[in-house]
C-alpha positions in Angstrom: 0.0 0.0 0.0 1.2 3.4 -0.9 2.5 5.4 2.0 0.0 8.1 3.1 0.9 11.7 2.9 -0.2 14.6 5.0 -2.4 15.7 2.1 -4.1 12.3 2.0 -5.0 12.5 5.7 -6.3 16.0 5.3 -8.5 15.0 2.3 -9.9 12.0 4.0 -10.9 14.0 7.1 -12.1 17.0 5.1 -9.8 19.4 6.8 -6.8 21.5 5.6 -3.2 20.4 5.4 -2.3 23.2 7.8 -4.7 21.9 10.4 -3.2 18.4 10.2 0.3 19.8 10.4 -0.6 21.8 13.5 -2.0 18.7 15.3 0.9 16.4 14.4 3.4 19.0 15.6 1.6 19.3 18.9 0.2 22.8 18.3 -3.5 21.9 18.2 -4.3 23.6 21.5 -2.3 26.6 20.6 -4.3 27.0 17.4 -7.6 26.4 19.2 -8.3 23.2 17.3 -11.0 21.2 19.1 -10.0 18.1 21.1 -12.4 16.0 18.9 -10.7 17.1 15.7 -7.3 16.5 17.1 -8.3 13.0 18.1 -9.6 12.2 14.6 -6.3 13.4 13.1 -4.1 11.5 15.5 -6.2 8.2 15.1 -6.0 8.3 11.3 -2.3 9.1 11.4 -1.7 6.2 13.7 -3.9 3.9 11.5 -1.7 4.7 8.5 1.5 4.6 10.5 2.2 8.2 9.4 5.3 10.0 10.5 6.0 13.6 9.5 9.0 14.4 7.4 11.3 16.0 9.9 13.5 17.6 7.3 10.6 19.4 5.7 9.2 20.3 9.1 12.6 21.6 10.1 12.7 23.8 7.1 9.2 25.2 7.8 9.8 25.7 11.5 13.4 26.7 11.4 14.3 23.9 14.0 14.3 20.2 14.1 15.1 20.0 17.9 17.9 17.5 16.9 21.6 17.9 17.6 24.5 15.8 16.4 27.3 14.2 18.5 30.4 13.0 16.8 33.1 11.3 18.9 36.3 9.6 17.9 35.4 6.1 19.2 31.9 5.5 20.7 33.1 2.1 22.1 35.5 3.9 24.4 34.0 4.2 27.8 35.0 7.9 28.1 33.0 8.8 25.0 30.2 6.5 25.8 29.7 8.2 29.2 29.8 11.7 27.5 27.2 10.5 25.0 24.9 9.3 27.8 25.1 12.7 29.6 24.6 14.6 26.4 21.5 12.6 25.6 20.1 13.1 29.1 20.6 16.9 29.2 19.4 17.3 25.6 16.2 15.3 26.4 15.6 17.6 29.4 15.6 20.5 26.9 13.3 18.6 24.4 16.1 17.8 22.0 17.0 14.5 20.3 20.6 13.4 19.6 22.1 11.6 16.7 25.3 9.7 17.6 28.2 9.1 15.2 31.8 7.8 15.5 34.6 9.0 13.3 37.0 6.2 14.2 39.8 8.9 14.2 39.4 9.3 10.4 39.4 12.9 9.1 37.6 12.1 5.9 34.9 10.1 7.7 34.4 12.9 10.2 33.8 15.5 7.4 31.4 13.1 5.7 29.5 12.6 9.0 29.2 16.4 9.5 27.8 16.8 6.0 25.3 14.0 6.6 24.1 15.4 9.9 23.8 18.9 8.4 21.7 17.5 5.5 19.5 16.0 8.2 18.9 19.6 9.4 20.4 19.2 12.9 20.3 22.4 14.9 23.8 22.1 16.2 26.8 19.9 16.7 29.0 18.6 19.6 32.2 17.1 18.4 35.5 15.5 19.5 37.3 16.4 16.3 40.1 14.5 14.5 40.8 17.4 12.2 44.4 18.8 12.1 43.5 22.3 11.2 40.6 24.6 11.8 39.6 25.5 8.2 36.5 23.2 8.1 35.2 24.7 11.3 36.1 28.2 10.4 33.7 27.8 7.4 31.0 26.6 9.7 31.5 29.7 11.9 31.1 31.9 8.8 27.8 30.1 8.1 26.7 30.7 11.7 26.3 27.0 12.3 26.4 26.3 16.1 29.0 23.8 17.3 30.9 22.9 20.5 34.3 21.2 20.5 34.8 18.7 23.3 38.0 17.0 24.6 40.1 18.5 21.7 40.7 22.1 20.7 41.7 23.4 17.3 44.5 25.9 16.5 43.7 29.5 15.4 40.0 29.4 15.9 37.8 30.9 18.7 35.1 28.4 19.4 33.0 27.0 22.2 35.1 24.2 23.9 34.8 22.0 26.9 37.6 19.6 28.0 39.8 18.5 30.8 43.0 20.0 32.2 45.2 17.6 30.3 48.6 19.2 31.1 47.9 19.2 34.9 46.6 15.7 34.9 49.6 14.3 33.1 51.9 16.3 35.3 50.3 14.9 38.4 50.3 11.4 37.1 54.0 11.4 36.2 54.9 13.2 39.5 53.0 10.5 41.4 55.0 7.7 39.8 58.3 9.5 40.6 57.2 10.0 44.2 56.6 6.2 44.4 60.3 5.6 43.3 59.7 4.9 39.6 62.4 6.7 37.5 62.2 5.1 34.1 58.7 6.1 33.0 57.4 5.2 29.6 54.7 7.2 27.8 52.3 5.4 25.4 50.4 7.8 23.2 47.8 7.2 20.5 47.6 8.5 16.9 47.1 11.0 15.5 49.9 12.9 17.4 48.6 16.4 16.5 45.5 16.2 18.7 45.6 18.9 21.3 44.7 16.5 24.2 47.6 14.2 23.3 50.1 17.1 23.0 49.0 18.6 26.3 49.4 15.3 28.1 52.8 14.7 26.7 53.8 18.3 27.7 52.7 17.5 31.3 54.7 14.3 31.3 57.8 16.0 30.1 57.5 18.9 32.5 57.2 16.5 35.5 60.4 14.6 34.4 62.3 17.8 33.9 61.3 19.3 37.3 62.4 16.1 39.0 65.8 16.1 37.3 65.0 12.9 35.2 66.6 12.9 31.8 64.1 11.8 29.1 64.9 8.8 27.0 63.3 9.1 23.6 62.8 5.4 23.4 60.4 5.6 26.4 57.8 7.5 24.3 55.8 5.5 21.6 52.8 6.3 19.5 50.2 3.5 19.2 48.3 3.5 15.9 44.5 3.6 16.6 43.9 0.7 14.2 46.6 -1.7 15.6 46.5 -1.0 19.3 47.2 -4.4 20.9 49.8 -5.4 18.3 51.7 -2.1 18.8 51.6 -2.3 22.6 53.1 -5.8 22.4 55.9 -4.6 20.1 56.7 -1.7 22.5 57.1 -3.9 25.5 58.9 -6.7 23.6 61.5 -4.1 22.5 62.0 -2.2 25.7 61.9 -5.0 28.2 64.6 -6.9 26.4 67.0 -4.0 27.0 69.0 -3.2 30.1 67.9 -0.2 32.2 64.4 -0.7 30.8 61.3 1.2 31.9 59.8 0.3 35.3 56.5 2.2 34.9 54.2 3.2 32.0 51.9 6.1 31.8 49.2 5.5 29.1 47.5 8.4 27.4 44.0 6.8 27.6 42.1 3.9 29.0 42.1 1.8 25.8 45.9 1.6 25.8 46.0 0.8 29.5 43.7 -2.2 28.9 46.0 -3.4 26.1 49.0 -3.1 28.5 47.2 -5.2 31.1 46.6 -7.8 28.5 50.3 -7.9 27.7 51.4 -8.1 31.4 49.0 -10.9 32.1 50.1 -13.0 29.1 53.8 -12.5 30.0 53.3 -12.9 33.8 54.7 -9.5 34.7 53.9 -8.5 38.3 52.1 -5.1 38.8 53.4 -2.9 40.3 56.8 -4.4 41.3 57.9 -5.5 37.8 56.0 -2.7 36.1 53.7 0.1 37.4 50.9 1.4 35.3 48.9 4.6 35.4 46.2 5.6 33.0 44.9 9.0 32.0 41.1 8.5 32.2 39.5 6.3 34.9 36.9 3.7 34.0 34.9 1.2 36.2 37.1 -1.7 35.1 40.1 -0.1 36.9 38.4 -0.4 40.2 38.0 -4.1 40.0 41.1 -5.4 38.0 43.8 -7.2 39.9 45.6 -5.1 40.9 43.3 -2.1 40.6 44.6 0.7 38.4 45.7 4.2 39.4 44.2 6.7 37.0 43.5 10.3 36.3 39.7 10.8 36.6 38.1 13.2 34.2 34.8 15.0 35.0 33.0 13.2 32.2 29.5 14.1 33.1 30.4 17.7 33.5 32.0 17.8 30.0 28.8 16.4 28.5 26.5 18.6 30.5 28.5 21.8 29.9 28.7 21.1 26.2 25.0 20.8 25.7 24.4 24.0 27.7 26.9 25.9 25.6 25.3 24.6 22.4 21.8 25.5 23.6 23.0 29.0 24.4 24.5 29.3 20.9 21.5 27.9 19.1 19.1 30.1 20.9 21.2 33.2 20.5 21.6 33.7 24.3 25.4 34.2 24.0 27.5 35.3 21.0 30.8 35.1 22.9 32.6 31.8 22.5 33.7 30.2 25.7 36.4 27.7 26.7 36.1 25.5 29.8 39.1 23.6 31.1 37.8 21.3 33.9 39.9 20.0 36.7 40.9 16.4 36.9 41.8 14.2 39.9 44.3 11.5 40.6 42.8 8.2 41.9 45.6 6.3 43.6 45.2 2.5 43.6 47.5 -0.5 43.9 49.1 -0.5 40.4 51.5 2.2 41.5 52.2 1.1 45.0 55.2 -1.2 45.4 54.7 -4.0 47.9 57.4 -2.8 50.3 55.7 0.6 50.3 52.5 -1.0 51.4 54.2 -2.8 54.3 55.9 0.5 55.3 52.5 2.3 55.3 50.9 -0.4 57.3 53.8 -0.4 59.9 53.4 3.4 60.2 49.8 2.9 61.2 50.6 0.3 63.9 
């Protein structure tokens, strides 16, 4: 059976298309349409399984009450928690969210943005993989509302919400040094040019320098997004076969930390005495692993909530000034960075 149109419903009921449109868009009371007429329209629309064309409705009304969210990897717990918070806050403000994952691919991200804009979204929240700001500069010229999360772009003034990456990495590295680890490896993830990755490496380097530890270039390694476990294995196979190897590793995100745990378990390395591990970004798994994992906790819910609020302000013309929010992080100390003899010393101090 041919799909019914708005005009078909109007003709069958003997009313105008405009009246049917008002009812289906929830404006029947506003337009003083009788409850009986509204009920007739809704019953017939339900009978024919009719759903309005949201793109056309958006063009008519100027809004679709839909926003887009593009993240680098929706399977990562960090982004999944942000997505959940974005969806919750958006719903509280009568907005729907379309979720997408760029998989750290610049071209795929651009394609997703175009698809979402063709769907007439009202605004966009994005953890971008772009290297330069030209794509977003053009969106600014077109007055299209967007908010950057987690990652900033060079030479563009835009709404942004993220963590204090430098301070978090500095605190993480300092914590390892305080616990008598001196040869501290850094595992990054590609692409290297991302602002969050660069800021965390800067914090790591600053902590080493302040504590008089000379950096060994072999300690730092970039893990390709597409070959994470394989590359982590190669890193440790190479370094642990050398004398004066690393005795601790600071991972730039939780996915790399999980890959490290997998390697340590397969090769029977004892954490933390053989190798300490500290992750930037805390997840539930780290509380329950054996040993549990020291991590930098990011204010994930705050990032999602603040991003939606900034986007709503932009979309509704409340604020024309672009704002940046760098949110504080916290170090959650657990057993993966506490040497066994240190635990005994602490217990003895208490007795």
